[in-house]
Backbone bond lengths (Angstrom), bond angles and torsions (degrees), N, CA, C in turn:
res aa  C-N    CA-C-N  psi(-1)  N-CA   C-N-CA  omega(-1)  CA-C   N-CA-C  phi
1 A - - - 1.447 - - 1.527 111.19 -
2 E 1.330 116.52 -34.87 1.470 120.57 -179.26 1.527 110.64 -61.91
3 K 1.335 117.13 -43.86 1.472 120.77 -179.65 1.522 110.82 -66.54
4 L 1.311 116.63 -38.80 1.460 120.85 177.62 1.520 110.21 -61.26
5 C 1.302 117.14 -43.60 1.466 121.54 -178.52 1.522 112.19 -66.20
6 E 1.324 117.40 -30.98 1.463 120.55 178.21 1.522 111.20 -64.08
7 A 1.328 116.84 -30.10 1.457 121.41 -176.47 1.528 113.31 -85.85
8 L 1.310 118.11 -7.52 1.464 120.65 -176.95 1.524 111.48 -75.70
9 P 1.339 117.08 132.40 1.470 119.33 175.09 1.531 110.21 -73.99
10 V 1.313 117.34 153.03 1.471 120.83 -178.31 1.525 112.42 -63.79
11 S 1.316 117.96 -15.06 1.464 121.57 -179.28 1.530 113.19 -78.56
12 V 1.321 118.53 -7.03 1.463 122.23 -178.25 1.528 110.15 -60.01
13 E 1.348 115.95 134.65 1.460 121.16 -179.33 1.519 113.17 -106.13
14 E 1.335 117.56 -22.05 1.460 121.44 -178.81 1.518 109.75 -134.06
15 V 1.325 115.87 134.73 1.463 121.55 175.91 1.522 107.61 -131.85
16 A 1.329 115.73 131.39 1.462 121.71 175.29 1.525 108.16 -121.11
17 L 1.302 115.43 113.74 1.466 122.33 176.05 1.524 106.97 -116.95
18 T 1.326 115.45 62.74 1.460 121.05 -174.15 1.522 111.06 -89.68
19 G 1.315 115.51 137.04 1.455 121.48 175.69 1.514 114.86 60.71
20 T 1.314 117.71 30.55 1.468 120.80 -176.08 1.523 112.90 -97.15
21 Q 1.326 117.99 3.67 1.468 123.11 -179.42 1.527 113.30 60.53
22 L 1.321 116.24 30.90 1.464 120.83 176.84 1.521 110.49 -61.96
23 K 1.318 116.15 140.61 1.460 121.00 170.91 1.523 109.62 -102.47
24 A 1.334 115.46 -20.83 1.467 121.99 178.89 1.524 108.27 -148.79
25 I 1.323 116.38 153.77 1.462 121.86 177.81 1.529 108.35 -76.35
26 P 1.346 117.48 129.84 1.471 119.63 178.71 1.529 111.53 -57.30
27 D 1.312 115.80 130.54 1.463 122.19 -177.19 1.529 112.10 -61.40
28 K 1.318 117.48 -25.56 1.471 121.54 -179.30 1.527 112.03 -61.47
29 L 1.322 117.86 -23.20 1.467 120.38 -179.49 1.520 112.08 -64.68
30 R 1.314 117.77 -22.34 1.472 120.22 -179.16 1.524 111.78 -64.51
31 N 1.334 117.59 -17.71 1.467 122.07 178.91 1.526 113.07 -85.17
32 L 1.323 117.54 -6.81 1.469 121.48 -177.83 1.528 109.33 -85.15
33 T 1.299 115.86 78.13 1.466 121.71 -172.87 1.529 114.02 -68.99
34 N 1.328 117.89 -14.06 1.465 121.06 177.70 1.526 112.71 -99.71
35 L 1.326 117.05 5.87 1.460 121.40 -176.23 1.529 111.08 -63.80
36 K 1.341 115.28 124.02 1.463 121.90 178.84 1.525 111.77 -108.19
37 S 1.337 116.37 -32.05 1.456 120.79 -174.01 1.527 110.23 -134.10
38 L 1.329 115.83 128.35 1.463 121.53 177.94 1.519 108.70 -126.47
39 N 1.326 116.08 113.61 1.454 122.03 -178.77 1.527 108.74 -105.72
40 L 1.312 115.90 111.55 1.463 122.62 -179.47 1.526 111.24 -112.22
41 R 1.311 116.44 17.60 1.463 123.62 -175.55 1.538 112.10 -50.28
42 C 1.318 114.84 141.64 1.473 123.26 172.45 1.523 114.13 63.53
43 N 1.307 117.07 36.93 1.463 121.54 171.22 1.526 106.88 -106.20
44 A 1.323 115.08 82.09 1.459 121.89 -171.66 1.523 113.52 -62.52
45 E 1.319 118.00 -19.50 1.467 121.38 -178.74 1.529 113.12 -96.30
46 L 1.322 117.70 -2.71 1.463 121.04 -178.75 1.527 109.74 -66.47
47 L 1.334 115.67 122.60 1.462 121.00 -174.51 1.518 113.82 -98.89
48 A 1.347 117.22 -32.03 1.467 119.85 -175.02 1.522 110.58 -156.27
49 L 1.317 114.96 154.66 1.459 121.28 171.35 1.521 107.46 -97.41
50 P 1.323 117.78 140.64 1.470 119.77 -178.97 1.525 111.79 -70.75
51 G 1.310 116.36 150.22 1.458 121.54 179.81 1.509 113.53 -60.25
52 W 1.321 117.76 -31.93 1.465 121.15 -176.95 1.524 112.42 -71.83
53 L 1.327 118.74 -14.43 1.462 120.80 -176.23 1.528 111.87 -59.44
54 G 1.308 117.36 -40.37 1.465 120.84 178.98 1.514 113.27 -69.74
55 D 1.327 116.91 -13.83 1.466 121.24 179.73 1.524 113.30 -83.04
56 L 1.337 117.37 -9.93 1.465 120.05 177.92 1.527 108.15 -71.35
57 Q 1.312 116.65 107.78 1.463 124.18 -168.24 1.526 115.59 -61.36
58 K 1.331 118.15 -26.30 1.464 120.08 -176.39 1.526 113.07 -101.96
59 L 1.317 117.32 -1.93 1.460 121.56 -177.59 1.529 110.59 -67.13
60 T 1.348 116.14 121.70 1.464 120.83 -179.57 1.527 112.92 -126.88
61 F 1.342 117.73 -4.05 1.468 120.74 179.51 1.523 109.68 -145.43
62 V 1.332 115.37 130.72 1.465 121.73 176.08 1.523 107.75 -135.83
63 S 1.329 116.63 124.84 1.461 120.56 175.17 1.519 109.51 -110.29
64 T 1.322 114.83 122.42 1.461 121.04 172.46 1.530 108.96 -121.75
65 A 1.326 116.11 27.28 1.458 121.00 179.07 1.527 109.73 -58.27
66 E 1.313 115.38 139.23 1.470 122.88 178.93 1.527 113.67 65.19
67 C 1.321 118.37 15.57 1.475 121.84 173.65 1.523 106.21 -91.06
68 K 1.307 116.34 83.07 1.463 122.63 -165.76 1.522 115.52 -73.73
69 K 1.328 118.11 -10.09 1.469 120.23 178.10 1.526 112.58 -105.76
70 L 1.317 116.24 0.25 1.463 120.96 -177.44 1.527 109.79 -82.71
71 T 1.319 116.64 117.24 1.462 119.86 -175.09 1.523 113.78 -127.86
72 H 1.323 118.16 4.26 1.466 119.71 -175.87 1.524 111.05 -137.86
73 M 1.322 115.71 131.45 1.460 122.29 174.45 1.526 107.47 -104.07
74 P 1.337 118.28 127.32 1.471 119.75 -178.58 1.529 112.16 -61.99
75 S 1.314 115.25 145.24 1.463 120.15 -179.79 1.525 112.15 -66.85
76 S 1.342 117.85 -14.45 1.467 120.15 177.89 1.525 111.35 -62.01
77 F 1.337 117.32 -20.51 1.460 119.55 177.44 1.524 111.40 -71.19
78 R 1.330 117.89 -16.99 1.469 119.51 177.12 1.526 109.84 -60.18
79 G 1.319 116.93 -53.35 1.461 120.87 178.88 1.512 111.72 -62.23
80 A 1.332 116.28 -38.54 1.462 120.38 179.91 1.523 110.78 -62.99
81 C 1.328 117.28 -43.39 1.468 120.97 -179.26 1.521 112.21 -71.25
82 E 1.314 117.12 -21.27 1.464 120.23 174.88 1.525 110.74 -75.81
83 Q 1.332 117.61 -26.48 1.466 122.67 -176.54 1.522 113.54 -93.09
84 R 1.320 117.04 -31.77 1.466 120.15 -174.98 1.527 109.19 -156.19
85 S 1.312 115.28 163.87 1.455 120.46 177.04 1.526 109.30 -82.83
86 I 1.316 116.02 131.18 1.457 121.43 177.13 1.520 107.57 -123.11
87 T 1.322 116.43 131.25 1.454 121.75 177.34 1.520 108.57 -98.97
88 F 1.333 116.32 131.08 1.457 122.68 178.95 1.527 108.60 -115.10
89 D 1.326 117.66 124.19 1.462 122.21 171.51 1.524 106.27 -94.01
90 L 1.325 116.18 108.83 1.459 121.91 -174.89 1.525 112.42 -115.88
91 C 1.320 117.45 23.33 1.459 121.74 -177.10 1.533 110.87 -57.56
92 N 1.313 116.08 126.98 1.467 122.62 179.65 1.516 113.13 55.21
93 C 1.304 115.34 37.96 1.463 122.84 177.81 1.532 106.96 -124.24
94 P 1.338 118.66 138.47 1.468 119.77 179.33 1.530 113.62 -55.19
95 L 1.319 117.97 -23.51 1.462 120.42 178.82 1.526 112.53 -66.26
96 A 1.329 117.37 -15.35 1.465 120.65 179.32 1.526 111.67 -73.70
97 N 1.310 117.39 -13.61 1.460 121.78 177.49 1.515 111.03 -57.92
98 D 1.305 117.18 134.42 1.462 120.35 176.93 1.522 111.83 -60.47
99 S 1.313 117.30 -29.02 1.463 120.26 -178.73 1.524 112.08 -68.43
100 W 1.330 117.81 -19.82 1.462 121.48 179.90 1.513 112.42 -73.55
101 K 1.326 117.12 -39.54 1.464 121.07 -166.68 1.522 112.76 -58.45
102 P 1.320 117.04 115.96 1.461 119.90 175.63 1.528 110.36 -73.22
103 S 1.308 116.49 164.88 1.467 120.64 -176.47 1.520 112.61 -60.51
104 W 1.335 118.04 -30.37 1.458 120.30 -177.54 1.515 113.12 -76.54
105 F 1.337 117.98 -12.40 1.460 120.13 -173.49 1.518 112.17 -58.58
106 S 1.308 118.15 -33.97 1.465 121.05 -177.81 1.523 112.74 -72.02
107 L 1.330 117.99 -7.54 1.465 120.40 -178.98 1.522 112.52 -63.60
108 G 1.311 117.66 -40.24 1.458 119.08 -178.32 1.508 112.22 -165.01
109 G 1.300 117.05 9.35 1.460 120.37 179.57 1.513 110.19 -91.24
110 T 1.294 116.36 142.85 1.449 121.95 176.82 1.514 107.61 -127.66
111 M 1.322 116.43 131.35 1.452 120.28 176.00 1.514 108.61 -108.79
112 F 1.323 115.30 146.58 1.452 118.86 168.22 1.509 107.72 -143.91
113 G 1.316 116.25 165.69 1.450 119.99 179.35 1.514 112.80 64.74
114 T 1.328 117.04 46.96 1.457 119.05 -176.11 1.520 112.73 -88.95
115 G 1.310 118.29 10.68 1.458 120.54 179.44 1.510 112.20 -64.88
116 H 1.324 116.52 149.65 1.472 120.71 -179.06 1.500 110.08 -107.84
């Protein structure tokens, strides 16, 4: 996945890294300033989202469905949710737990697919 991300032009608006067994998000994605949609579905080994992810100004959709080890949302999404609406697909992800949602989440975050 890292090599694939190196080849992506900064103009890319959608990235799907589904089922790639990622343990971490490739750092090269932080350069994709036009990124609107990031699909990380079915990466069962993914442990955390990087703090810089919420800093991507055009990002409006993030799917972490079936990322069963993901338990933390970076606080950088607080500022992002204050600026724009972001939809999170958290189906079968520990982040779908009501106990996870920080107080700022209601500012502009939308969850769907919270079934377990």
